[in-house]
C-alpha positions in Angstrom: 20.2 -2.1 -15.4 19.5 0.7 -12.9 16.6 -0.4 -10.7 15.0 2.5 -8.8 12.4 2.0 -6.0 11.5 2.7 -2.4 11.8 1.2 1.0 8.4 -0.4 1.7 5.2 0.0 -0.3 2.6 1.0 2.3 3.2 4.7 3.0 3.7 6.4 -0.3 0.4 8.3 -0.8 1.4 10.2 -3.9 1.4 7.1 -6.1 -1.9 5.6 -4.9 -5.4 6.5 -5.9 -8.0 7.2 -3.1 -9.7 3.9 -4.0 -6.5 1.8 -3.5 -7.0 -1.0 -0.9 -4.2 -1.8 1.5 -4.1 -5.4 0.2 -3.5 -4.2 -3.4 -0.9 -1.6 -2.6 2.0 -3.7 -3.8 0.3 -4.4 -7.1 -0.3 -0.7 -7.5 3.3 0.1 -6.4 4.7 -2.3 -9.1 3.1 -0.1 -11.7 5.6 2.6 -10.9 8.8 0.9 -9.8 10.7 -2.4 -10.7 12.1 -3.0 -7.2 11.2 -2.6 -3.5 12.9 -3.0 -0.1 11.0 -5.3 2.2 11.1 -3.7 5.6 8.6 -6.1 7.4 11.4 -8.8 7.4 13.5 -6.6 9.7 10.8 -6.6 12.5 10.0 -10.3 12.2 11.0 -13.3 10.1 8.1 -13.4 7.7 5.9 -16.5 7.2 6.4 -18.0 3.7 2.7 -17.2 2.9 3.6 -13.5 3.0 6.5 -13.7 0.6 4.6 -16.0 -1.6 1.7 -13.5 -1.9 4.1 -10.7 -2.6 5.8 -12.7 -5.3 2.5 -13.4 -6.9 1.4 -9.7 -6.7 4.3 -8.5 -8.8 5.5 -8.8 -12.5 7.9 -11.6 -13.5 10.9 -9.2 -13.6 10.2 -7.4 -10.3 13.1 -7.6 -7.7 12.9 -7.6 -3.9 15.6 -6.3 -1.6 14.9 -8.1 1.7 16.1 -6.6 4.9 17.7 -9.0 7.3 15.9 -9.6 10.6 16.9 -7.4 13.5 18.1 -10.3 15.6 20.6 -11.1 12.9 22.1 -7.6 12.9 22.2 -6.9 16.6 19.3 -4.5 16.7 17.2 -6.9 18.8 17.1 -6.0 22.4 17.1 -8.9 24.8 16.8 -12.5 23.9 16.1 -13.6 20.3 12.9 -15.7 19.8 14.9 -18.7 18.6 16.8 -21.5 20.3 20.1 -20.4 18.6 21.6 -18.0 16.1 21.8 -20.9 13.6 18.1 -21.6 14.0 17.3 -17.9 13.5 19.4 -17.7 10.2 17.8 -20.9 9.0 14.3 -19.6 9.6 15.1 -16.4 7.7 16.6 -18.3 4.8 13.5 -20.5 4.6 11.4 -17.3 4.4 13.3 -16.3 1.3 12.5 -19.3 -0.7 9.5 -17.9 -2.7 11.7 -15.0 -3.9 14.6 -17.3 -4.8 12.4 -19.8 -6.6 10.7 -17.1 -8.7 14.1 -15.4 -9.4 12.9 -12.2 -7.7 15.5 -11.9 -4.9 17.8 -9.1 -5.7 19.7 -9.4 -2.4 19.4 -9.5 1.3 20.4 -6.3 3.1 22.3 -6.5 6.4 22.1 -3.1 7.9 24.1 -2.9 11.2 23.3 -0.5 14.0 25.3 2.6 14.9 27.0 0.8 17.8 28.4 -1.9 15.5 31.9 -0.5 15.2 35.1 -1.7 13.5 36.7 -4.2 15.8 37.8 -7.9 15.5 34.7 -9.4 17.1 32.4 -7.7 14.7 34.6 -8.6 11.7 34.5 -12.2 12.8 30.7 -12.0 13.1 30.4 -10.6 9.6 32.4 -13.6 8.3 30.1 -15.9 10.3 26.9 -14.2 8.8 28.2 -14.6 5.3 29.0 -18.2 5.8 25.5 -18.9 7.1 23.9 -17.2 4.1 25.8 -19.3 1.6 25.4 -18.3 -2.0 22.5 -15.9 -1.3 23.6 -12.4 -2.4 24.0 -10.1 0.6 24.6 -6.4 0.9 26.4 -4.8 3.9 25.5 -1.4 5.3 27.3 0.2 8.2 26.1 2.9 10.5 29.3 3.5 12.5 31.8 5.8 11.0 34.8 3.8 12.2 34.6 1.4 9.2 35.3 4.2 6.8 37.9 6.2 8.7 41.2 6.7 6.8 42.9 4.0 8.8 40.3 1.3 7.9 38.5 2.4 4.8 40.7 0.5 2.3 40.7 -2.6 4.5 36.9 -2.5 4.9 36.4 -2.4 1.1 39.0 -5.2 0.6 37.3 -7.3 3.3 33.9 -6.9 1.6 35.4 -7.9 -1.7 37.1 -11.0 -0.2 33.9 -12.1 1.6 31.7 -11.3 -1.4 29.6 -8.7 0.4 27.7 -6.3 -1.9 28.3 -2.7 -0.9 25.3 -0.7 0.3 26.3 2.9 -0.5 24.6 5.5 1.6 23.5 9.1 1.1 22.8 10.3 4.6 23.4 13.2 7.1 26.9 13.5 8.2 26.5 13.6 12.0 29.4 12.0 13.8 30.1 8.4 14.6 26.5 7.3 13.9 26.7 8.1 10.2 28.9 7.0 7.3 30.2 9.0 4.3 29.2 8.2 0.8 31.9 5.8 -0.4 31.5 5.2 -4.2 33.3 1.9 -4.2 32.1 -1.3 -5.8 32.8 -4.6 -4.0 30.9 -6.9 -6.5 30.8 -6.7 -10.3 27.2 -7.9 -10.4 25.3 -5.8 -7.9 25.5 -2.7 -5.8 22.9 -1.0 -3.6 22.5 2.7 -3.1 20.2 3.9 -0.3 19.0 7.5 0.1 18.3 8.4 3.7 18.0 12.2 3.2 20.3 14.8 4.7 18.4 16.0 7.7 21.2 16.3 10.2 18.9 17.6 13.0 16.5 14.7 12.7 19.4 12.2 12.5 20.8 13.5 15.8 17.5 13.4 17.7 17.3 9.7 18.0 16.2 9.8 21.7 13.4 12.4 21.0 9.8 11.2 21.2 9.2 12.0 17.5 12.5 10.9 16.1 11.0 8.4 13.8 8.8 11.2 12.3 11.7 13.5 11.6 14.7 11.3 11.0 14.1 10.8 7.3 12.4 14.2 6.7 14.1 15.5 3.6 13.3 16.2 0.0 16.2 16.0 -2.5 16.4 18.9 -4.9 17.2 18.6 -8.6 20.8 19.6 -8.3 21.4 16.9 -5.7 19.7 14.3 -7.9 21.6 15.4 -10.9 24.8 14.8 -9.0 23.6 11.3 -8.2 22.6 10.7 -11.8 26.3 11.1 -12.7 27.4 8.8 -9.8 24.9 6.1 -10.8 25.9 6.2 -14.4 29.6 5.7 -13.3 28.7 2.8 -11.0 26.7 1.2 -13.8 29.6 1.2 -16.2 31.4 -1.2 -13.9 28.4 -3.1 -12.4 25.7 -5.1 -14.0 22.8 -4.2 -11.7 22.5 -1.0 -9.6 19.7 -1.0 -7.1 18.6 2.3 -5.7 16.0 2.8 -2.9 14.7 6.1 -1.4 14.2 6.0 2.3 13.5 9.7 2.9 9.8 9.2 3.6 9.1 11.0 6.9 7.3 13.6 4.9 6.2 11.5 2.0 9.1 12.6 -0.3 10.6 9.2 -1.3 8.2 8.3 -4.1 8.3 11.8 -5.7 12.2 11.9 -5.5 12.4 8.4 -7.0 10.1 9.2 -9.9 12.1 12.5 -10.4 15.4 10.6 -10.6 13.9 8.1 -13.1 12.8 11.0 -15.3 16.2 12.8 -15.0 18.0 9.6 -16.0 15.7 9.1 -19.0 14.8 5.6 -17.8 11.6 3.9 -19.2 10.9 0.6 -17.4 9.1 -2.1 -19.3 7.2 -5.0 -17.7 5.8 -2.9 -14.9 2.4 -3.9 -13.6 -0.7 -2.4 -15.3 -1.7 0.8 -13.5 -5.2 1.1 -12.1 -7.3 4.0 -13.4 -9.0 6.1 -10.8 -12.0 7.3 -12.8 -14.0 9.0 -10.1 
């Protein structure tokens, strides 16, 4: 199955009615899409009550992609709020239990920062992370180009296969070392993740600007670009059971529209979505 959704559910105004309450947004979101990426887990290990509520707010077949906490991927500046890395990973794994018990965990996404380059210490850390996560399905996304340079690309893919990392394939601006090319390679026959970050090269480069968060993902995919990806996704799906696709190009509110457009272009009709609320007035 090809599961198409968005990163987060709070900021996609085009799919919500004016009467939607913040507390019910996930319920409303689940009327349009069968999957979502949980971003809150990146900023803090979420209390179980949150993930339990989110599980209860979604249909039985809904799938969550949970982003690994920033302390686990090296984004965290300064000391981590745990006694050890092992304690941090254990707390994160405990926070996943409602998803796991309800069979709603698609995967955990480890997205590493632009300074996480291809070197032995980092390869060793990836092995350690995967060991800590045990049998939980985990996807790996790089942001440093060195992992996919000609010298290392084949070795990177083989390493991911050997360690059972799911590949997180990116569509993003090509802007030097802090970006990776689109590598259409499967590393797991069961699952693959595709993330659309937009193609705003200017915004991607302005990371130190005051408004970089506002412009980094400012991009709207056109129909020609989505049709190209329609072909790619169909090819991936011939060799992979579940293809998860999330749009992250939401600086200008384009993600929801692009995701719905891709669903239409691919002729997908999802069943078991949540009932949509009618905005009568």
